[in-house]
Residue, then its C-alpha position, 0 to 999 in steps of 0.5 A: m675110230c667111232r665106227y667100230r666093231a669089236v668090243r674092247q674093254t669097256q671100262r678103260m679110258s679113252e685115250g689117243h685123241l691128242g693125248v686126251r684122257v676120258p675118265a669119270m667125272v668128279p663133283e670137283d670137276w663142276p666148276a669146269v664142266r659148268a663154264i664148258y656148258e655156259a660157253g655152249i649156251a652162249t653159241g645159241d645153237a647147242t641147247f634150248e637152256v639160257e643158263a647152267p643149273e646149279w650143281e645140285e640140280w645137275d647132279a640130281a638129273h644125271l646118272r652118276e655112272h655115266r658122267l665123264v670129262a676129256r682131260d688134256v695131259h695137264g688134267k685140264v678139263l676140255g669137254w664133258t658127257a652125261v646122261v639122263p634117263v629118258s623115263s622113270r618107267r622100267v621099260y625104258a631103263g636101257v634108254v638115255a639121253s645124252s649131251v656132249y659139250v666141248s670147250p671152244e678152244a678144244q673144238g675140232k681136235g677130237v675131243g668130242k669124239a674121244l667123249l662119245e667113244a667112251l660114253v658109247r663104250q660105257t653105256e653098252a657095258s651097262g646095258i643101255w641099248t640106245i642113246e638119244t639126243g636132240v640137235f639144233p640143225e644149225n649145230k653141223a659139227s655135233l650132227a657130224l660127230h654124232e653121225a661118225c659115232g653110229f648115231r642115226i637121224l630119226g627126224i626133224r621136231e619141227r618148231i618144237g620149242q622157242h629160243h630167244g623168242l624164235w621157234r627152233d627145230v631140232v633133229y632127233v638122233e639115236r644110236r642103238s647098240p648092236l651088242i645088246e639084244 
């Protein structure tokens, strides 16, 4: 359903992916969010980060109005998404960089899609016209998810940074909102 044309109620929670709800993240979710982030870091193919930050650092960097978690029918956090501004310059106020992480046991079950669909709806409703992110080329699942949700590959930033002593490439992708002119 990521490829959609009609604008629906943007403030409603995303449901329907195996009973997954996607409400706003609250500070009490941080331990679960951090554990999922750490699991992603441990794969070696999710981020250049080598450890999750403390809550205060993470909280200060991410836009409060665009933090979401995926919950199962019992309320357990299965994944999360959040955005950071790409620049403090006013001209880029509608451009953000996103992160999407899904717990290992929930991967491949539509959780990432539910999160990214909800993030797209929410950011568009607030006037954000571009979501961008970088993905390691080895992270095929993330690249497929982003493509399914309307992201396009802009290019590959070759040897952009070292990770565990190795130079890594990053596939740069973005989604431009068709709703915002």
